[in-house]
Steps between C-alpha positions, in 0.01 A plus 500: 500500500428631150560154354261341750238762414546433128457126553181549700362736235584256218337217692184709540492588131536133403235395750255763371557445130516117505547352150554849349837498676628235258645753257731644770600163637817449296626847591429464871582144600880509447530792746289320757701179469826697530389649833386160623835341420736787596339673799657263749634757744336536843420865422312385191276246673183704454588577139534132417175422683320766293650353182346161592166665553524686170610194298221285638235768432631554147496123443139478617404796281648372173411135556672165482592484131692828503659446841585127482865524397598770748296330770747210506795733568310698761403177677866391505600825674213474748589138570860590580384783729256266666788281612704788642485595869318827547503734795176531693422853388571428133198608291597250229311211662152649489551647151629165381198314641273732303709483185488119499122505531465744211732289285279203580188690393675593178640155416219279632587129486847581358585623848471154657873409468588798725257411778755284679722809535222741592300299749742418786580864589137596442380237746765620742370859477140384537595306813677796667411529867395851593772678697307592815584683824250501783487754783221576745265768373566744784878469525712811453753353262218504247592437140427838357354464153627834380862410574519193288342476159575130478290398801125476527331470839176328591347511847335174604347504848775606739784422260655721239639313203760648269546334160769560244313610186765407241465134597121520468523667160740241364273225634194662337679541166609136507145378576364712216759354264411142599142582413612647165696189406214264586259718304726527195642148480179309590583125489869590450505619862407152621849389620505785753155461655616266776740769626289807429171384654643443850682834474195706401209331679619608850541855365123528451516600868812719487356800684817712494459594132193527278688458173637164613149377584357631173769324297452173688123524443536562124739207468260238640284448189810521278666211686187287473460581131862413432463163677175420322639584156819302563293194594268544199794536260681202651811690608454452875750215539226240508289680761126495440188682614561382859793745510274790394257397773779492761610847396146636508448334841803696617418834335121536530470449879801730555334770291170462686677520835701808398179662375350447843777702663567765234469856640516691170178524292683536170698182567179322607368572150829375347479181705142434394602557139794258531280246678247522217773435242623202703146360509469538123828316452444209739119477465377157597822422690363693799346283767193581704701607803677765294174622346360521853795712618467732199126547558560574869766752403263666251249545785777660708598731217141616443447558873830690541423706193156598627641610833769710326221664298306584816812645656558718192141623510566608862821676398313696235273637773786615725537876543863516388400338168665690214585466131822310569318248718232482227764402243628232738150360544445496126820301451408255776153452350656416164722239664193357670320466165805311374471260796133434420583459134747227584254328736255486208770359272596228751140390554449501122804275456382260773151481345645436153737236639270305731157589357212349702730353764591855603137590575506395869776761546304753295207447739726576795616819334146617429480706820819680392406546135131590517561833679724596204188526281373785720427846364728644771802316357737634237432422135814287494375281787162459333668407174716237671203346685313474169799348319532232767134406455544506120787252538292272720206505257723438199727233646250309714197522265216288640660466844490881525124530437435503875665843522280664237215615722732676746734651240289577191300788653834674576633410157197647323526819700873530429431488124402866528771609745653838421847346482571344158731227640228388740248503213733294283549233770124489566379470140769239434364305797146527362623341178660216697180443699291508182727234349515260798195600706232314304164500675640686801580799280179487297276705736759782488528527121264798479684704760835400354394630159391835635826537700711415194291735290590792729871427451472452123277802433700739716586808288873472591511121483778495242737742671837356595410464870171326430569286195613193697174499698308550173673210324440269795135606515455421127669164559265425792202597283625252239511227766141572598405470129688171484391331824161659576350558156161369617479761777554809284331679213766376263373685192599819683789397722709310243505787244572744787803286589612489136478879475769531773758302300789489428663538844842665503595572861524174694679270256423184699127568494521622140644165385230304686213717375613503137536124516143475633379720212667260257330197652161673479545585131620144431178357633294772322361638825154636407488795738855597417445511124159665543199488264620481135861497624470870576788492752740345252669831403575567869642148547720535193625840617587354842692219327670762282606711799628199688694364202643843411608577856825315427732544796219561749417132506128540548462131412708183526645371175248218510206742531641719223524208258142397587390857422675487163331169416159642596556805279599274208184293550288817503665611176391175337152458648351848525293653216719751312279794600525421875872450463545833323303691765694325778834597345387855435428550871873456575756780500714509182823393678315210664370387159856502363645324803230232494542441128872438546440272801232299317697461180826393670 
C-alpha cells in the first residue's frame, strides 16, 4: 500500500513539474522499471498498474528526447502483458490503455509501429456490450443500489435496468483513448479509420453512459481530419477526396441525428462544437441536403433552448427557490450560452464556406435570429446575433446589401451597448459595412461617426475590458476615412483617427490599421500629413512604437519593412530642421531603437 501511494505521489509530482522533473529522471526511472518487470504476482497487480501510470506520466513530463531509450523497454513489457490473459477484475487493462495513450502523446509519430499491438484490444474494449439486467420497476426482487457498488440502475418507463459500471468505465476509457490517438497521430491514424468510425459513430447515441457519448463526439472531427490529411499527403493507399466525402457523408448526418435526440445540454454544446469542426474540415464537400438538415437542426436547437430558458425563469419564481437552486440555474444558464455560442460558430462556418449561396437558408433563419437582437436577451445572445450578421456582410459583400436596412439600425444601437463584447462585435460590423456598403452605407456615415466617437472618447476606453472594442472602433473609423472620404469632414476626422494610433489590443485589427497608415503615407495623403506636414512627428512616433514593439507583432513583416523604407525616405527628403524636430519629439529609447533599425 505504501509503495502504491509513493508511486501515485511521484506521478503527481512529475505531472505538476513537467520538464523540471528531468533532473530526477535518472534516479527515478530504474526503480519504476524494476517494479514494472518484477511485480508479476497476483497480489501486486495494482502496484504494477500504478507503476505503468507513473512511468507514462514521467515520460510525458520529461519529453521524448529524455524518455526515448527507456520507452522502448517499457513498450516491450507492455506488449508482453498485452498478450497475456487477464482476469476480468484485473485493474491492469484500464491502466494499460491509459499508459499507451500517454506514451503516444509523448512519442508522437514514433509511436506508430506500436499501433498494431495497441489497437485490437482497444477496439475490443470500445465495442464492449453493456452488461444489462432488466426487471420490472415495481418488482420486489429489486436490484438495490446500496448493496452493489458495481451496478448502476436506470428506470425507463415500467422497466428497471441494472448496468454493470466497470464495463461502462472500460468502454468509456477505450473511446477516450481512440480519440487521443486520432488527435495525436493525425494522418498516421489513417489505417484504423475504417474500423474506428463504425465503432464510434453508433456510440453517439449510447445513452447508458455520458462519457462514452462525449468521447465519440470528440472523435468525429479527428477522424475526418486524419482522413483528409492522409489523402492530401498521399498516404491513403491511393484513395482520393471521394473517400473523405464518403466519410463525411457517414459522420455528419449521424452527428446531426444524435444532436436531435441528445438529452444533456452540455453534450448538445459538445456536439455542435464537433459538428462545426467537421464543417470546417470538409467545407465544400457538404451537399445541399446536409446543409438543409443542419439548418433545420439549428432551428430545433434555438427553439429547445428558448423553452428551457422559459422553464428556468418559472423555476426562479417558485416559492421553494433557494441559493442551491440558484447555483443550479446559474450553471444551466452558462451551458445554454455555450449552446448559443456554438450555433453562432456553425452559422459563421456555413456562411464562410458557401457565401451567397447560403443566403436562402439565412433568410429562413431570420425569424429565429432577429429576436436575439432584443434588449431582453442576454449580452451573449446579442453578441452572437451581431457576429452572424457581421459574417454575412463580410463574406457576401454586395449580395448582403439587402439586409442593411433591417440590421443597421440595431447595429448602430449596439455600438453603445454596455457590454464590451457586444460593442466590439457591433463596431467591427460597422467597419465591414463601411467597406462593402458603398452608397447604401453613405446616408448612415454621420450617425456611424458619432457612435464610434462615443466608444473612442469613453474615459475608460483603454482598460483591459474595453480595449478590444476601442481598437475595432478605431479600425472602423479608418474604413470610413478610406471608403467614404467625400462624406466626412476629413481635415478633422483623419487626424482624429491618427491620434488613436498605434493600436495594441486586437492584433488582427492592429496589423490592418497600421498597414492602412503606411499606404496613406506612401501616397502622401494630404489630410493625414496636415498643413506643413504638422502631423509628421505623430506618424513617425507611431511607426517607432510599432517597429519597437518587437514580439507584439503590431505589424506584418511586410508592413514593417514598408515603414522602414518610408522613414529612410523621410530622412533623405525632409529639411534638416523638420527632421530634427520630428526626432526630438520621440522618447530617447525610441530614438535609439529607430537609429539601429534604420542603420541595419
